[in-house]
PDB file of N, CA, C and O in Angstrom, chain B, residues numbered from 101:
ATOM      1  N   UNK B 101      22.556 -37.263   0.238  1.00  0.00           N
ATOM      2  CA  UNK B 101      23.043 -35.977   0.721  1.00  0.00           C
ATOM      3  C   UNK B 101      22.085 -34.848   0.326  1.00  0.00           C
ATOM      4  O   UNK B 101      21.803 -33.951   1.121  1.00  0.00           O
ATOM      5  N   UNK B 102      21.598 -34.907  -0.895  1.00  0.00           N
ATOM      6  CA  UNK B 102      20.704 -33.866  -1.384  1.00  0.00           C
ATOM      7  C   UNK B 102      19.396 -33.835  -0.587  1.00  0.00           C
ATOM      8  O   UNK B 102      18.881 -32.763  -0.270  1.00  0.00           O
ATOM      9  N   UNK B 103      18.866 -35.017  -0.268  1.00  0.00           N
ATOM     10  CA  UNK B 103      17.630 -35.105   0.496  1.00  0.00           C
ATOM     11  C   UNK B 103      17.836 -34.605   1.925  1.00  0.00           C
ATOM     12  O   UNK B 103      16.953 -33.961   2.491  1.00  0.00           O
ATOM     13  N   UNK B 104      18.987 -34.896   2.501  1.00  0.00           N
ATOM     14  CA  UNK B 104      19.302 -34.413   3.842  1.00  0.00           C
ATOM     15  C   UNK B 104      19.411 -32.895   3.866  1.00  0.00           C
ATOM     16  O   UNK B 104      18.926 -32.248   4.794  1.00  0.00           O
ATOM     17  N   UNK B 105      20.044 -32.331   2.850  1.00  0.00           N
ATOM     18  CA  UNK B 105      20.155 -30.879   2.752  1.00  0.00           C
ATOM     19  C   UNK B 105      18.783 -30.232   2.585  1.00  0.00           C
ATOM     20  O   UNK B 105      18.517 -29.172   3.153  1.00  0.00           O
ATOM     21  N   UNK B 106      17.923 -30.869   1.810  1.00  0.00           N
ATOM     22  CA  UNK B 106      16.566 -30.377   1.629  1.00  0.00           C
ATOM     23  C   UNK B 106      15.818 -30.357   2.966  1.00  0.00           C
ATOM     24  O   UNK B 106      15.135 -29.386   3.291  1.00  0.00           O
ATOM     25  N   UNK B 107      15.956 -31.432   3.728  1.00  0.00           N
ATOM     26  CA  UNK B 107      15.320 -31.510   5.044  1.00  0.00           C
ATOM     27  C   UNK B 107      15.864 -30.470   6.001  1.00  0.00           C
ATOM     28  O   UNK B 107      15.112 -29.889   6.784  1.00  0.00           O
ATOM     29  N   UNK B 108      17.163 -30.231   5.944  1.00  0.00           N
ATOM     30  CA  UNK B 108      17.793 -29.233   6.801  1.00  0.00           C
ATOM     31  C   UNK B 108      17.289 -27.833   6.463  1.00  0.00           C
ATOM     32  O   UNK B 108      16.987 -27.050   7.364  1.00  0.00           O
ATOM     33  N   UNK B 109      17.197 -27.515   5.191  1.00  0.00           N
ATOM     34  CA  UNK B 109      16.667 -26.215   4.771  1.00  0.00           C
ATOM     35  C   UNK B 109      15.205 -26.062   5.171  1.00  0.00           C
ATOM     36  O   UNK B 109      14.768 -24.972   5.542  1.00  0.00           O
ATOM     37  N   UNK B 110      14.459 -27.143   5.094  1.00  0.00           N
ATOM     38  CA  UNK B 110      13.064 -27.139   5.499  1.00  0.00           C
ATOM     39  C   UNK B 110      12.929 -26.810   6.985  1.00  0.00           C
ATOM     40  O   UNK B 110      12.114 -25.970   7.367  1.00  0.00           O
ATOM     41  N   UNK B 111      13.718 -27.464   7.809  1.00  0.00           N
ATOM     42  CA  UNK B 111      13.677 -27.211   9.253  1.00  0.00           C
ATOM     43  C   UNK B 111      14.151 -25.791   9.580  1.00  0.00           C
ATOM     44  O   UNK B 111      13.622 -25.155  10.492  1.00  0.00           O
ATOM     45  N   UNK B 112      15.135 -25.298   8.848  1.00  0.00           N
ATOM     46  CA  UNK B 112      15.591 -23.915   9.055  1.00  0.00           C
ATOM     47  C   UNK B 112      14.491 -22.925   8.710  1.00  0.00           C
ATOM     48  O   UNK B 112      14.317 -21.923   9.404  1.00  0.00           O
ATOM     49  N   UNK B 113      13.749 -23.194   7.644  1.00  0.00           N
ATOM     50  CA  UNK B 113      12.631 -22.323   7.275  1.00  0.00           C
ATOM     51  C   UNK B 113      11.561 -22.324   8.358  1.00  0.00           C
ATOM     52  O   UNK B 113      10.986 -21.278   8.660  1.00  0.00           O
ATOM     53  N   UNK B 114      11.289 -23.475   8.941  1.00  0.00           N
ATOM     54  CA  UNK B 114      10.317 -23.547  10.037  1.00  0.00           C
ATOM     55  C   UNK B 114      10.790 -22.749  11.246  1.00  0.00           C
ATOM     56  O   UNK B 114       9.996 -22.064  11.891  1.00  0.00           O
ATOM     57  N   UNK B 115      12.062 -22.835  11.549  1.00  0.00           N
ATOM     58  CA  UNK B 115      12.607 -22.111  12.698  1.00  0.00           C
ATOM     59  C   UNK B 115      12.562 -20.603  12.463  1.00  0.00           C
ATOM     60  O   UNK B 115      12.199 -19.847  13.365  1.00  0.00           O
ATOM     61  N   UNK B 116      12.924 -20.166  11.273  1.00  0.00           N
ATOM     62  CA  UNK B 116      12.888 -18.738  10.946  1.00  0.00           C
ATOM     63  C   UNK B 116      11.452 -18.225  10.999  1.00  0.00           C
ATOM     64  O   UNK B 116      11.202 -17.120  11.479  1.00  0.00           O
ATOM     65  N   UNK B 117      10.522 -19.019  10.510  1.00  0.00           N
ATOM     66  CA  UNK B 117       9.114 -18.635  10.560  1.00  0.00           C
ATOM     67  C   UNK B 117       8.643 -18.490  12.005  1.00  0.00           C
ATOM     68  O   UNK B 117       7.891 -17.568  12.322  1.00  0.00           O
ATOM     69  N   UNK B 118       9.079 -19.392  12.879  1.00  0.00           N
ATOM     70  CA  UNK B 118       8.721 -19.313  14.293  1.00  0.00           C
ATOM     71  C   UNK B 118       9.267 -18.027  14.923  1.00  0.00           C
ATOM     72  O   UNK B 118       8.559 -17.367  15.684  1.00  0.00           O
ATOM     73  N   UNK B 119      10.500 -17.673  14.619  1.00  0.00           N
ATOM     74  CA  UNK B 119      11.108 -16.457  15.169  1.00  0.00           C
ATOM     75  C   UNK B 119      10.355 -15.215  14.683  1.00  0.00           C
ATOM     76  O   UNK B 119      10.099 -14.299  15.464  1.00  0.00           O
ATOM     77  N   UNK B 120      10.004 -15.184  13.407  1.00  0.00           N
ATOM     78  CA  UNK B 120       9.278 -14.028  12.858  1.00  0.00           C
ATOM     79  C   UNK B 120       7.908 -13.895  13.517  1.00  0.00           C
ATOM     80  O   UNK B 120       7.487 -12.790  13.862  1.00  0.00           O
ATOM     81  N   UNK B 121       7.212 -15.018  13.692  1.00  0.00           N
ATOM     82  CA  UNK B 121       5.899 -14.967  14.347  1.00  0.00           C
ATOM     83  C   UNK B 121       6.022 -14.482  15.782  1.00  0.00           C
ATOM     84  O   UNK B 121       5.208 -13.680  16.240  1.00  0.00           O
ATOM     85  N   UNK B 122       7.026 -14.958  16.490  1.00  0.00           N
ATOM     86  CA  UNK B 122       7.218 -14.526  17.875  1.00  0.00           C
ATOM     87  C   UNK B 122       7.505 -13.032  17.951  1.00  0.00           C
ATOM     88  O   UNK B 122       6.996 -12.342  18.833  1.00  0.00           O
ATOM     89  N   UNK B 123       8.316 -12.536  17.032  1.00  0.00           N
ATOM     90  CA  UNK B 123       8.609 -11.101  17.005  1.00  0.00           C
ATOM     91  C   UNK B 123       7.361 -10.267  16.714  1.00  0.00           C
ATOM     92  O   UNK B 123       7.179  -9.193  17.288  1.00  0.00           O
ATOM     93  N   UNK B 124       6.513 -10.759  15.830  1.00  0.00           N
ATOM     94  CA  UNK B 124       5.282 -10.028  15.517  1.00  0.00           C
ATOM     95  C   UNK B 124       4.339 -10.024  16.711  1.00  0.00           C
ATOM     96  O   UNK B 124       3.808  -8.977  17.082  1.00  0.00           O
ATOM     97  N   UNK B 125       4.128 -11.182  17.309  1.00  0.00           N
ATOM     98  CA  UNK B 125       3.191 -11.288  18.432  1.00  0.00           C
ATOM     99  C   UNK B 125       3.669 -10.469  19.625  1.00  0.00           C
ATOM    100  O   UNK B 125       2.850  -9.882  20.333  1.00  0.00           O
ATOM    101  N   UNK B 126       4.953 -10.420  19.856  1.00  0.00           N
ATOM    102  CA  UNK B 126       5.487  -9.645  20.979  1.00  0.00           C
ATOM    103  C   UNK B 126       5.706  -8.190  20.578  1.00  0.00           C
ATOM    104  O   UNK B 126       5.489  -7.288  21.386  1.00  0.00           O
ATOM    105  N   UNK B 127       6.130  -7.956  19.349  1.00  0.00           N
ATOM    106  CA  UNK B 127       6.509  -6.617  18.918  1.00  0.00           C
ATOM    107  C   UNK B 127       5.364  -5.641  18.728  1.00  0.00           C
ATOM    108  O   UNK B 127       5.475  -4.478  19.116  1.00  0.00           O
ATOM    109  N   UNK B 128       4.261  -6.092  18.137  1.00  0.00           N
ATOM    110  CA  UNK B 128       3.147  -5.172  17.868  1.00  0.00           C
ATOM    111  C   UNK B 128       2.593  -4.567  19.159  1.00  0.00           C
ATOM    112  O   UNK B 128       2.463  -3.345  19.240  1.00  0.00           O
ATOM    113  N   UNK B 129       2.262  -5.372  20.168  1.00  0.00           N
ATOM    114  CA  UNK B 129       1.777  -4.762  21.413  1.00  0.00           C
ATOM    115  C   UNK B 129       2.820  -3.867  22.087  1.00  0.00           C
ATOM    116  O   UNK B 129       2.478  -2.828  22.651  1.00  0.00           O
ATOM    117  N   UNK B 130       4.084  -4.270  22.027  1.00  0.00           N
ATOM    118  CA  UNK B 130       5.127  -3.445  22.640  1.00  0.00           C
ATOM    119  C   UNK B 130       5.257  -2.089  21.941  1.00  0.00           C
ATOM    120  O   UNK B 130       5.455  -1.064  22.593  1.00  0.00           O
ATOM    121  N   UNK B 131       5.145  -2.094  20.629  1.00  0.00           N
ATOM    122  CA  UNK B 131       5.207  -0.827  19.889  1.00  0.00           C
ATOM    123  C   UNK B 131       4.015   0.060  20.248  1.00  0.00           C
ATOM    124  O   UNK B 131       4.165   1.268  20.436  1.00  0.00           O
ATOM    125  N   UNK B 132       2.828  -0.552  20.343  1.00  0.00           N
ATOM    126  CA  UNK B 132       1.650   0.223  20.724  1.00  0.00           C
ATOM    127  C   UNK B 132       1.786   0.800  22.136  1.00  0.00           C
ATOM    128  O   UNK B 132       1.414   1.948  22.377  1.00  0.00           O
ATOM    129  N   UNK B 133       2.310   0.017  23.050  1.00  0.00           N
ATOM    130  CA  UNK B 133       2.515   0.493  24.417  1.00  0.00           C
ATOM    131  C   UNK B 133       3.551   1.613  24.444  1.00  0.00           C
ATOM    132  O   UNK B 133       3.383   2.608  25.149  1.00  0.00           O
ATOM    133  N   UNK B 134       4.617   1.445  23.676  1.00  0.00           N
ATOM    134  CA  UNK B 134       5.648   2.478  23.620  1.00  0.00           C
ATOM    135  C   UNK B 134       5.075   3.793  23.086  1.00  0.00           C
ATOM    136  O   UNK B 134       5.356   4.863  23.626  1.00  0.00           O
ATOM    137  N   UNK B 135       4.279   3.707  22.034  1.00  0.00           N
ATOM    138  CA  UNK B 135       3.668   4.920  21.466  1.00  0.00           C
ATOM    139  C   UNK B 135       2.739   5.574  22.478  1.00  0.00           C
ATOM    140  O   UNK B 135       2.728   6.797  22.618  1.00  0.00           O
ATOM    141  N   UNK B 136       1.951   4.752  23.189  1.00  0.00           N
ATOM    142  CA  UNK B 136       1.030   5.298  24.190  1.00  0.00           C
ATOM    143  C   UNK B 136       1.795   5.967  25.333  1.00  0.00           C
ATOM    144  O   UNK B 136       1.371   7.009  25.831  1.00  0.00           O
ATOM    145  N   UNK B 137       2.898   5.388  25.744  1.00  0.00           N
ATOM    146  CA  UNK B 137       3.716   6.007  26.795  1.00  0.00           C
ATOM    147  C   UNK B 137       4.338   7.301  26.282  1.00  0.00           C
ATOM    148  O   UNK B 137       4.359   8.309  26.988  1.00  0.00           O
ATOM    149  N   UNK B 138       4.842   7.270  25.058  1.00  0.00           N
ATOM    150  CA  UNK B 138       5.468   8.447  24.462  1.00  0.00           C
ATOM    151  C   UNK B 138       4.486   9.609  24.357  1.00  0.00           C
ATOM    152  O   UNK B 138       4.848  10.761  24.597  1.00  0.00           O
ATOM    153  N   UNK B 139       3.238   9.300  23.996  1.00  0.00           N
ATOM    154  CA  UNK B 139       2.222  10.337  23.864  1.00  0.00           C
ATOM    155  C   UNK B 139       1.564  10.697  25.203  1.00  0.00           C
ATOM    156  O   UNK B 139       0.800  11.658  25.287  1.00  0.00           O
ATOM    157  N   UNK B 140       1.866   9.925  26.237  1.00  0.00           N
ATOM    158  CA  UNK B 140       1.321  10.200  27.562  1.00  0.00           C
ATOM    159  C   UNK B 140      -0.137   9.820  27.723  1.00  0.00           C
ATOM    160  O   UNK B 140      -0.836  10.389  28.560  1.00  0.00           O
ATOM    161  N   UNK B 141      -0.605   8.864  26.931  1.00  0.00           N
ATOM    162  CA  UNK B 141      -2.004   8.459  27.008  1.00  0.00           C
ATOM    163  C   UNK B 141      -2.161   7.016  27.471  1.00  0.00           C
ATOM    164  O   UNK B 141      -3.197   6.395  27.234  1.00  0.00           O
ATOM    165  N   UNK B 142      -1.145   6.483  28.127  1.00  0.00           N
ATOM    166  CA  UNK B 142      -1.177   5.085  28.540  1.00  0.00           C
ATOM    167  C   UNK B 142      -2.249   4.824  29.595  1.00  0.00           C
ATOM    168  O   UNK B 142      -2.753   3.705  29.684  1.00  0.00           O
ATOM    169  N   UNK B 143      -2.612   5.837  30.402  1.00  0.00           N
ATOM    170  CA  UNK B 143      -3.605   5.636  31.451  1.00  0.00           C
ATOM    171  C   UNK B 143      -5.032   5.728  30.939  1.00  0.00           C
ATOM    172  O   UNK B 143      -5.973   5.464  31.687  1.00  0.00           O
ATOM    173  N   UNK B 144      -5.206   6.097  29.685  1.00  0.00           N
ATOM    174  CA  UNK B 144      -6.531   6.192  29.086  1.00  0.00           C
ATOM    175  C   UNK B 144      -7.081   4.778  28.890  1.00  0.00           C
ATOM    176  O   UNK B 144      -6.399   3.923  28.324  1.00  0.00           O
ATOM    177  N   UNK B 145      -8.305   4.526  29.353  1.00  0.00           N
ATOM    178  CA  UNK B 145      -8.878   3.183  29.257  1.00  0.00           C
ATOM    179  C   UNK B 145      -9.134   2.777  27.803  1.00  0.00           C
ATOM    180  O   UNK B 145      -9.035   1.598  27.464  1.00  0.00           O
ATOM    181  N   UNK B 146      -9.462   3.744  26.945  1.00  0.00           N
ATOM    182  CA  UNK B 146      -9.665   3.451  25.533  1.00  0.00           C
ATOM    183  C   UNK B 146      -8.375   2.914  24.898  1.00  0.00           C
ATOM    184  O   UNK B 146      -8.409   1.967  24.112  1.00  0.00           O
ATOM    185  N   UNK B 147      -7.255   3.524  25.243  1.00  0.00           N
ATOM    186  CA  UNK B 147      -5.960   3.080  24.708  1.00  0.00           C
ATOM    187  C   UNK B 147      -5.649   1.672  25.200  1.00  0.00           C
ATOM    188  O   UNK B 147      -5.172   0.835  24.434  1.00  0.00           O
ATOM    189  N   UNK B 148      -5.916   1.414  26.464  1.00  0.00           N
ATOM    190  CA  UNK B 148      -5.652   0.082  27.019  1.00  0.00           C
ATOM    191  C   UNK B 148      -6.506  -0.978  26.322  1.00  0.00           C
ATOM    192  O   UNK B 148      -6.003  -2.045  25.968  1.00  0.00           O
ATOM    193  N   UNK B 149      -7.782  -0.693  26.127  1.00  0.00           N
ATOM    194  CA  UNK B 149      -8.669  -1.637  25.433  1.00  0.00           C
ATOM    195  C   UNK B 149      -8.211  -1.829  23.989  1.00  0.00           C
ATOM    196  O   UNK B 149      -8.231  -2.948  23.478  1.00  0.00           O
ATOM    197  N   UNK B 150      -7.802  -0.754  23.332  1.00  0.00           N
ATOM    198  CA  UNK B 150      -7.313  -0.847  21.953  1.00  0.00           C
ATOM    199  C   UNK B 150      -6.086  -1.739  21.864  1.00  0.00           C
ATOM    200  O   UNK B 150      -5.966  -2.544  20.941  1.00  0.00           O
ATOM    201  N   UNK B 151      -5.184  -1.603  22.808  1.00  0.00           N
ATOM    202  CA  UNK B 151      -3.975  -2.442  22.818  1.00  0.00           C
ATOM    203  C   UNK B 151      -4.347  -3.908  23.020  1.00  0.00           C
ATOM    204  O   UNK B 151      -3.806  -4.781  22.341  1.00  0.00           O
ATOM    205  N   UNK B 152      -5.267  -4.186  23.947  1.00  0.00           N
ATOM    206  CA  UNK B 152      -5.692  -5.568  24.189  1.00  0.00           C
ATOM    207  C   UNK B 152      -6.374  -6.162  22.957  1.00  0.00           C
ATOM    208  O   UNK B 152      -6.106  -7.306  22.590  1.00  0.00           O
ATOM    209  N   UNK B 153      -7.250  -5.394  22.323  1.00  0.00           N
ATOM    210  CA  UNK B 153      -7.952  -5.889  21.136  1.00  0.00           C
ATOM    211  C   UNK B 153      -6.971  -6.117  19.986  1.00  0.00           C
ATOM    212  O   UNK B 153      -7.054  -7.128  19.289  1.00  0.00           O
ATOM    213  N   UNK B 154      -6.052  -5.186  19.789  1.00  0.00           N
ATOM    214  CA  UNK B 154      -5.049  -5.340  18.726  1.00  0.00           C
ATOM    215  C   UNK B 154      -4.187  -6.577  18.974  1.00  0.00           C
ATOM    216  O   UNK B 154      -3.887  -7.330  18.048  1.00  0.00           O
ATOM    217  N   UNK B 155      -3.798  -6.776  20.217  1.00  0.00           N
ATOM    218  CA  UNK B 155      -2.997  -7.962  20.555  1.00  0.00           C
ATOM    219  C   UNK B 155      -3.774  -9.236  20.244  1.00  0.00           C
ATOM    220  O   UNK B 155      -3.222 -10.174  19.670  1.00  0.00           O
ATOM    221  N   UNK B 156      -5.036  -9.275  20.615  1.00  0.00           N
ATOM    222  CA  UNK B 156      -5.859 -10.448  20.332  1.00  0.00           C
ATOM    223  C   UNK B 156      -6.008 -10.709  18.849  1.00  0.00           C
ATOM    224  O   UNK B 156      -5.915 -11.852  18.401  1.00  0.00           O
ATOM    225  N   UNK B 157      -6.241  -9.641  18.078  1.00  0.00           N
ATOM    226  CA  UNK B 157      -6.387  -9.786  16.631  1.00  0.00           C
ATOM    227  C   UNK B 157      -5.089 -10.286  15.998  1.00  0.00           C
ATOM    228  O   UNK B 157      -5.115 -11.147  15.119  1.00  0.00           O
ATOM    229  N   UNK B 158      -3.965  -9.749  16.443  1.00  0.00           N
ATOM    230  CA  UNK B 158      -2.668 -10.195  15.910  1.00  0.00           C
ATOM    231  C   UNK B 158      -2.446 -11.672  16.214  1.00  0.00           C
ATOM    232  O   UNK B 158      -1.997 -12.422  15.348  1.00  0.00           O
ATOM    233  N   UNK B 159      -2.754 -12.091  17.425  1.00  0.00           N
ATOM    234  CA  UNK B 159      -2.576 -13.505  17.792  1.00  0.00           C
ATOM    235  C   UNK B 159      -3.497 -14.393  16.960  1.00  0.00           C
ATOM    236  O   UNK B 159      -3.076 -15.452  16.495  1.00  0.00           O
ATOM    237  N   UNK B 160      -4.749 -13.977  16.766  1.00  0.00           N
ATOM    238  CA  UNK B 160      -5.675 -14.772  15.955  1.00  0.00           C
ATOM    239  C   UNK B 160      -5.223 -14.865  14.500  1.00  0.00           C
ATOM    240  O   UNK B 160      -5.280 -15.938  13.901  1.00  0.00           O
ATOM    241  N   UNK B 161      -4.779 -13.754  13.935  1.00  0.00           N
ATOM    242  CA  UNK B 161      -4.308 -13.774  12.542  1.00  0.00           C
ATOM    243  C   UNK B 161      -3.062 -14.639  12.378  1.00  0.00           C
ATOM    244  O   UNK B 161      -2.951 -15.408  11.423  1.00  0.00           O
ATOM    245  N   UNK B 162      -2.137 -14.509  13.307  1.00  0.00           N
ATOM    246  CA  UNK B 162      -0.921 -15.332  13.239  1.00  0.00           C
ATOM    247  C   UNK B 162      -1.280 -16.813  13.380  1.00  0.00           C
ATOM    248  O   UNK B 162      -0.693 -17.654  12.698  1.00  0.00           O
ATOM    249  N   UNK B 163      -2.225 -17.141  14.244  1.00  0.00           N
ATOM    250  CA  UNK B 163      -2.652 -18.533  14.408  1.00  0.00           C
ATOM    251  C   UNK B 163      -3.293 -19.066  13.132  1.00  0.00           C
ATOM    252  O   UNK B 163      -3.035 -20.201  12.729  1.00  0.00           O
ATOM    253  N   UNK B 164      -4.124 -18.249  12.502  1.00  0.00           N
ATOM    254  CA  UNK B 164      -4.777 -18.659  11.258  1.00  0.00           C
ATOM    255  C   UNK B 164      -3.746 -18.906  10.156  1.00  0.00           C
ATOM    256  O   UNK B 164      -3.783 -19.933   9.480  1.00  0.00           O
ATOM    257  N   UNK B 165      -2.841 -17.968   9.986  1.00  0.00           N
ATOM    258  CA  UNK B 165      -1.804 -18.109   8.972  1.00  0.00           C
ATOM    259  C   UNK B 165      -0.909 -19.303   9.297  1.00  0.00           C
ATOM    260  O   UNK B 165      -0.478 -20.025   8.398  1.00  0.00           O
ATOM    261  N   UNK B 166      -0.635 -19.507  10.582  1.00  0.00           N
ATOM    262  CA  UNK B 166       0.169 -20.650  11.003  1.00  0.00           C
ATOM    263  C   UNK B 166      -0.495 -21.962  10.611  1.00  0.00           C
ATOM    264  O   UNK B 166       0.190 -22.897  10.196  1.00  0.00           O
ATOM    265  N   UNK B 167      -1.819 -22.048  10.734  1.00  0.00           N
ATOM    266  CA  UNK B 167      -2.534 -23.260  10.350  1.00  0.00           C
ATOM    267  C   UNK B 167      -2.377 -23.568   8.874  1.00  0.00           C
ATOM    268  O   UNK B 167      -2.208 -24.725   8.488  1.00  0.00           O
ATOM    269  N   UNK B 168      -2.432 -22.538   8.054  1.00  0.00           N
ATOM    270  CA  UNK B 168      -2.255 -22.727   6.613  1.00  0.00           C
ATOM    271  C   UNK B 168      -0.846 -23.220   6.308  1.00  0.00           C
ATOM    272  O   UNK B 168      -0.661 -24.160   5.536  1.00  0.00           O
ATOM    273  N   UNK B 169       0.144 -22.575   6.922  1.00  0.00           N
ATOM    274  CA  UNK B 169       1.523 -22.996   6.697  1.00  0.00           C
ATOM    275  C   UNK B 169       1.783 -24.403   7.217  1.00  0.00           C
ATOM    276  O   UNK B 169       2.493 -25.179   6.577  1.00  0.00           O
ATOM    277  N   UNK B 170       1.222 -24.737   8.360  1.00  0.00           N
ATOM    278  CA  UNK B 170       1.434 -26.072   8.923  1.00  0.00           C
ATOM    279  C   UNK B 170       0.857 -27.146   8.005  1.00  0.00           C
ATOM    280  O   UNK B 170       1.453 -28.212   7.852  1.00  0.00           O
ATOM    281  N   UNK B 171      -0.296 -26.877   7.394  1.00  0.00           N
ATOM    282  CA  UNK B 171      -0.873 -27.846   6.458  1.00  0.00           C
ATOM    283  C   UNK B 171       0.061 -28.061   5.274  1.00  0.00           C
ATOM    284  O   UNK B 171       0.274 -29.196   4.847  1.00  0.00           O
ATOM    285  N   UNK B 172       0.618 -26.978   4.744  1.00  0.00           N
ATOM    286  CA  UNK B 172       1.546 -27.103   3.627  1.00  0.00           C
ATOM    287  C   UNK B 172       2.803 -27.845   4.045  1.00  0.00           C
ATOM    288  O   UNK B 172       3.244 -28.766   3.357  1.00  0.00           O
ATOM    289  N   UNK B 173       3.385 -27.443   5.180  1.00  0.00           N
ATOM    290  CA  UNK B 173       4.638 -28.056   5.608  1.00  0.00           C
ATOM    291  C   UNK B 173       4.459 -29.518   6.032  1.00  0.00           C
ATOM    292  O   UNK B 173       5.373 -30.324   5.863  1.00  0.00           O
ATOM    293  N   UNK B 174       3.293 -29.863   6.578  1.00  0.00           N
ATOM    294  CA  UNK B 174       3.054 -31.260   6.939  1.00  0.00           C
ATOM    295  C   UNK B 174       3.034 -32.127   5.691  1.00  0.00           C
ATOM    296  O   UNK B 174       3.596 -33.222   5.681  1.00  0.00           O
ATOM    297  N   UNK B 175       2.395 -31.642   4.651  1.00  0.00           N
ATOM    298  CA  UNK B 175       2.352 -32.364   3.389  1.00  0.00           C
ATOM    299  C   UNK B 175       3.754 -32.478   2.791  1.00  0.00           C
ATOM    300  O   UNK B 175       4.144 -33.541   2.308  1.00  0.00           O
ATOM    301  N   UNK B 176       4.495 -31.394   2.827  1.00  0.00           N
ATOM    302  CA  UNK B 176       5.854 -31.402   2.280  1.00  0.00           C
ATOM    303  C   UNK B 176       6.751 -32.354   3.075  1.00  0.00           C
ATOM    304  O   UNK B 176       7.539 -33.099   2.493  1.00  0.00           O
ATOM    305  N   UNK B 177       6.630 -32.327   4.409  1.00  0.00           N
ATOM    306  CA  UNK B 177       7.425 -33.210   5.259  1.00  0.00           C
ATOM    307  C   UNK B 177       7.093 -34.670   4.978  1.00  0.00           C
ATOM    308  O   UNK B 177       7.986 -35.515   4.924  1.00  0.00           O
ATOM    309  N   UNK B 178       5.811 -34.964   4.799  1.00  0.00           N
ATOM    310  CA  UNK B 178       5.386 -36.331   4.498  1.00  0.00           C
ATOM    311  C   UNK B 178       6.017 -36.813   3.189  1.00  0.00           C
ATOM    312  O   UNK B 178       6.541 -37.925   3.119  1.00  0.00           O
ATOM    313  N   UNK B 179       5.963 -35.971   2.157  1.00  0.00           N
ATOM    314  CA  UNK B 179       6.553 -36.346   0.870  1.00  0.00           C
ATOM    315  C   UNK B 179       8.065 -36.514   0.982  1.00  0.00           C
ATOM    316  O   UNK B 179       8.642 -37.400   0.352  1.00  0.00           O
ATOM    317  N   UNK B 180       8.700 -35.672   1.775  1.00  0.00           N
ATOM    318  CA  UNK B 180      10.143 -35.770   1.950  1.00  0.00           C
ATOM    319  C   UNK B 180      10.529 -37.077   2.637  1.00  0.00           C
ATOM    320  O   UNK B 180      11.482 -37.738   2.226  1.00  0.00           O
ATOM    321  N   UNK B 181       9.787 -37.453   3.686  1.00  0.00           N
ATOM    322  CA  UNK B 181      10.091 -38.697   4.399  1.00  0.00           C
ATOM    323  C   UNK B 181       9.760 -39.931   3.544  1.00  0.00           C
ATOM    324  O   UNK B 181      10.457 -40.943   3.618  1.00  0.00           O
ATOM    325  N   UNK B 182       8.712 -39.844   2.748  1.00  0.00           N
ATOM    326  CA  UNK B 182       8.400 -40.959   1.843  1.00  0.00           C
ATOM    327  C   UNK B 182       9.522 -41.153   0.822  1.00  0.00           C
ATOM    328  O   UNK B 182       9.900 -42.280   0.502  1.00  0.00           O
ATOM    329  N   UNK B 183      10.042 -40.040   0.320  1.00  0.00           N
ATOM    330  CA  UNK B 183      11.133 -40.113  -0.641  1.00  0.00           C
ATOM    331  C   UNK B 183      12.383 -40.687   0.024  1.00  0.00           C
ATOM    332  O   UNK B 183      13.130 -41.439  -0.602  1.00  0.00           O
ATOM    333  N   UNK B 184      12.612 -40.333   1.288  1.00  0.00           N
ATOM    334  CA  UNK B 184      13.778 -40.844   2.009  1.00  0.00           C
ATOM    335  C   UNK B 184      13.649 -42.349   2.259  1.00  0.00           C
ATOM    336  O   UNK B 184      14.651 -43.064   2.250  1.00  0.00           O
ATOM    337  N   UNK B 185      12.432 -42.831   2.481  1.00  0.00           N
ATOM    338  CA  UNK B 185      12.231 -44.267   2.680  1.00  0.00           C
ATOM    339  C   UNK B 185      12.518 -45.060   1.406  1.00  0.00           C
ATOM    340  O   UNK B 185      12.990 -46.196   1.464  1.00  0.00           O
ATOM    341  N   UNK B 186      12.235 -44.467   0.286  1.00  0.00           N
ATOM    342  CA  UNK B 186      12.427 -45.173  -0.988  1.00  0.00           C
ATOM    343  C   UNK B 186      13.890 -45.274  -1.388  1.00  0.00           C
ATOM    344  O   UNK B 186      14.267 -46.163  -2.151  1.00  0.00           O
ATOM    345  N   UNK B 187      14.718 -44.365  -0.873  1.00  0.00           N
ATOM    346  CA  UNK B 187      16.137 -44.420  -1.257  1.00  0.00           C
ATOM    347  C   UNK B 187      16.962 -45.199  -0.302  1.00  0.00           C
ATOM    348  O   UNK B 187      18.171 -45.331  -0.495  1.00  0.00           O
TER     349      UNK B 187
END
């Protein structure tokens, strides 16, 4: 039971992490667009390029951080399943 609960909490953490990443990737560009519309500078090409570059940087950073977390979680998942096989 304890091992099953551990696995369930692990999967919940992965799901919460996915939701947070999705909110960041979608939210940052939307906030920038909202600010540009509010200030009335959305038609400025510099603002448009800035939004595109910021979006790209956010996606790259989230992907990099995701790779680090996936390496940790893959190792943890492997150890959890090995422990489950032994019991």
